[in-house]
N, C-alpha and C positions, 0 to 999 in steps of 0.2 A: 500397506501396513506400516512400512517404515516412516511414512509421513505422519500417520496417526500417532506413532510412538513418539516422534519428535515433539509434536504439539502437546501430547499428554505429559511428557517430561517437563516441558516448559511450564505447563500449568502447575504441576506438582512443586517445581522449584519456587514458584512465586508464593505458594501457600506456606512455605516454611519460614518466610521472612516476615518481620514486622515492617509495615509500610510507612513511608514518609510522604510529605505533601508535594514536594517539588525539588528541582535542582537548587542547591545552595552552594556556598563557597567550599564546603567540605564534601558535598555529594558529587560523585563523578560517574556513577553508573545508574542505568535505568533498565528495568525488565518489565515487560507487560504481556498479558495474554487476553485476547478478545474472543468470545464465543457468542455467535448469533445464529439464528436459524428459524425455521418454521416447519410445522408438520400439519398436513391436512388429510383427513380421512372421511370419505363419504360413501354412500351406497354405490355410487358410480365409479369410484376409483380413489386413489390416494397419491399423495406427493409429499416430498420433504426436501429441504435444502439446509445444509449445514455450512457455516462460514467460520473458519477458525484462523487466527493469526497470532504469531509470536513475534515480539519485538525485543531487541536488546540494543542499548546505546552506551557509549563511553564519551564523556565530555570533559575536556581540559580547557585551559585558558585560550590556547591558540588553535585547537583542533577538536573536532568531534567525529565519531565513527558510529554508524548505525547499521544494524542488520535486521532485515524484515523477511518473514516467511508467512505466506498465507495459502490456504487450501479451501476451495469451495467444491462441495460434492452434493449432487442432487439427482433425484429420480422422479419420474411421473409415470404412474401405472407401470412400474417395473422397467421403464425405458430410461436410459441414462440421459440426463440433460446437462449436467455439469460435472466435470472432473478437471478443475483448473488449479494449477499450482504455480506460485510465483515466489522467487527468492531474490533478494537484492542486498547489495552491500554498497554503502556510500560514505563519503567523508566530506567534511567542510574544513577549509583552512583559512583562519583569520590572521592574516599577516600584513595587511595593508592599513587602510584608513577605516574609521568606525562605520559600521553597518554594511560593509562590503566584504565579500569573501569569495574564495574559489571553491569549486566542488568537483568531485569525481564520482562516477557511478558504474557499477556492473550489475546487470539484471538478467535473470534467466526465467523464461516463461514456457509453460506448456498448458494448452487449454483445449478441452473437448468442445466447448461451446463456441469458441472463436476460430476453431479449425487450425490451431497452432500445434504442430508436432514438437518443434523445438524452436526457441528464439533466444538469441543472446544479444543484449544491448550493452555497449560499454563506451564511455566517453568522459568529457570534462567540460567545464564552463565557468561562468561567473554569476554572482547573485548579489542583490542589494535589498536591504530592509527599508521599505518606504515608511513603515511604522515599526518602531522597535521599543516596546514598553513591556513591563512585566505582565500586564493583563491584556495586551493587544499586540499582535504581530501581523504585518502584511509584507510579503516578500515576492519579488519577481526574479527569475533567473533565466539564463539562456546559455546554450552551448551546442556542441556537436557530438553526436553519437554514431558509432558504427553498429549496424544492424546486420546480423547473419541469421537467416530464418529458413525454416523448413515448414511450409504451409500446405493446406489443402484448399484448392479452389473449387468452384462448382463442379459437380459430377466426380468429386474426389480426385481431381487432377493434381498431382504433386507439383509444388512450386518451391524450388530451392534457389535462393538468391541472396545477394548482399547489397547494401547501400549505405550511404551516409545520410544522417538525418539532422535537421535543426530541431533542437528540443527546447521549447519554451514552457515555463511553469509559472503558475500563480498559486501562491500558498498563503493561507491565513489561519490565525488562531486567536480567538477572543474568549476571555474568561470573565464571568460575572460573579463577584463575591466569593471567589474560590470554590464555587459549587457547580455552576453551569459552564460548560465548555463547548464552543462551536468551533470546529476546525475542518479544514479541507485543503486539497491540492488538486490542481487541474493541469493536465499536460496536453500540449499539441506537438506532435513529433512528425514533421513533414520531410519526405525524401527530398534531397537536393537535386535528384535527377528527374523526378516525376511529381508534379503538384497534386495529382490525383491519388498518390500513394501516401497516406497519412494514418497516424494512430492518434486516437483521442481517448484520454482517461480522465475520469472525474471521481473523486472520493471525498465524501462529506459526512461528518458525524456530529451528533449532538449528545453530550454526556451529562448526566446529573449525578453528582457525587453522593453516595449513600453513607459511606464511612470513608476513612482515610484511604483505604486500599481497594475500595469497591465502588464501581459506578454502574448505573444503568445507561446503556448506549443504544441509540438508534443510528443506523448507518445506511447511506445510499451510495452505491457504486455503479458507474456506467463506463463501459468500454466499447470501443469500436475500432475494428481493423478494416480500413477501407479496401485494402487489396483483396481480402477474401469476401468483403461485403457482409461480414458477420458482426454482431454486437450482442452484448448482454446488459441487463439492468437488474440490479439486486437491491431490494429494500429489506433490511433485517433489523432485528432488535434483540438485545441480550445483555450480557454482563462483561465488564472490563475489570480485570485485576491488574494492579500496577505496583511497582516497588522502586523507590529511589534510595540509593545507599552509597 
């Protein structure tokens, strides 16, 4: 219930502001709410899936800070399929030469579908913008993360462990005529101790702006935790509300 309250509060906060189009020299804050999902009812059964996310960002000349929270909840024929929560806080530090920056990350996950009871990832690294234009961004980054996890293996065997991971990310964002936006991030996070222990995450979305503060969004998310042998794949559509101020 507390997670739902946080997401609803974020949604309400966005509605009381007048929206702008993007970051400018005078805009340093961003808030966004995304709600997607699907409901299916037939004579043979029913299923539904809800995917909600709240984002907040602060951007200055030499630093940016971002907070992201997402919750996926779903059932099929009254059986739970998803109850997946993720919360992350990251920062970028622009203190060297153009297109290059340092990053830091702290990420907490719990996931019914991926058999994650608790997972904490924290670390830092470097990143470089291969393409850095107002309407096109292509970025690569790499760094080291500390992973402390409490998982469930096959037959519900508990697995509590910690490891260091190499974290490689490919990020892109392309905007067409300030109306259509294609963006995504792809992570490969491999354990430094075991090449078979890796995490793969892919998030891609296509948004069409309806008005300044409202867009129609289609999103595809794929996650795999090789240690548990579990993965999920979500294709959703819904609305994105956002505010720059």
